[in-house]
C-alpha positions in Angstrom: 90.2 111.4 89.9 90.2 114.7 90.8 89.2 114.6 94.4 92.5 116.2 95.7 92.6 120.2 95.0 96.3 121.3 94.5 98.3 124.6 95.1 101.5 125.2 94.1 103.9 126.1 96.6 106.0 129.6 96.0 108.7 131.5 98.3 108.8 135.1 98.1 106.1 135.1 95.1 108.3 132.8 93.3 106.5 129.6 92.4 108.2 126.1 93.1 108.0 122.7 91.3 105.9 121.5 94.5 102.5 121.4 94.9 100.5 120.5 98.0 97.1 118.3 97.8 94.0 119.1 99.9 90.7 117.7 100.6 88.7 120.2 102.3 91.0 121.9 105.0 93.2 118.7 105.4 96.5 118.2 103.8 96.7 115.0 102.4 99.9 115.1 100.3 102.4 116.7 98.3 104.4 116.6 95.0 107.4 117.7 94.2 110.1 117.8 91.2 113.9 116.0 92.3 115.7 117.7 89.5 118.8 115.4 90.3 117.0 112.7 89.5 114.3 113.9 87.2 111.3 112.6 88.4 108.5 114.0 90.6 108.0 112.2 94.2 104.8 112.1 96.4 104.3 112.0 99.7 101.7 112.2 102.5 101.7 113.7 105.9 99.3 110.9 107.0 101.8 108.1 107.1 105.4 109.1 107.4 106.6 106.1 105.4 104.5 106.3 102.4 105.7 107.7 99.3 106.6 107.0 95.5 107.2 108.6 92.3 106.1 109.5 88.9 107.8 110.6 85.6 105.4 113.5 85.3 103.8 115.9 87.7 100.3 114.2 86.8 101.7 110.5 87.1 103.1 111.5 90.6 99.6 113.1 91.7 97.5 110.2 90.3 99.7 107.6 91.8 99.0 109.7 95.6 95.4 109.6 94.8 95.3 105.9 94.2 97.0 105.3 97.2 95.2 107.5 99.4 92.0 105.6 98.4 93.7 102.3 99.2 94.8 103.4 102.2 91.5 104.8 103.4 89.7 101.7 102.4 91.5 100.3 105.4 89.3 102.4 107.9 85.9 101.8 105.8 84.5 99.7 108.5 85.2 102.4 111.3 83.2 104.6 109.6 80.2 102.6 108.6 77.3 102.3 110.9 76.4 98.9 112.3 73.4 97.3 110.8 
């Protein structure tokens, strides 16, 4: 996949177990570690009730990207020019 550019969050120079994902200048999602449940949660600001989780950071990033591709597919006809 690899369409999303990931940036690790930090507070006062201390890196966090949270990464924000961008496509160009648009933030499309984030993944963060949930230490109490020991999994990575993904979410997106594009739809408030869209979220999921994965056992690893990479699994959560991949799940977010798969969701994003499917969700954007709903808008395909809007962006295509009429024939």
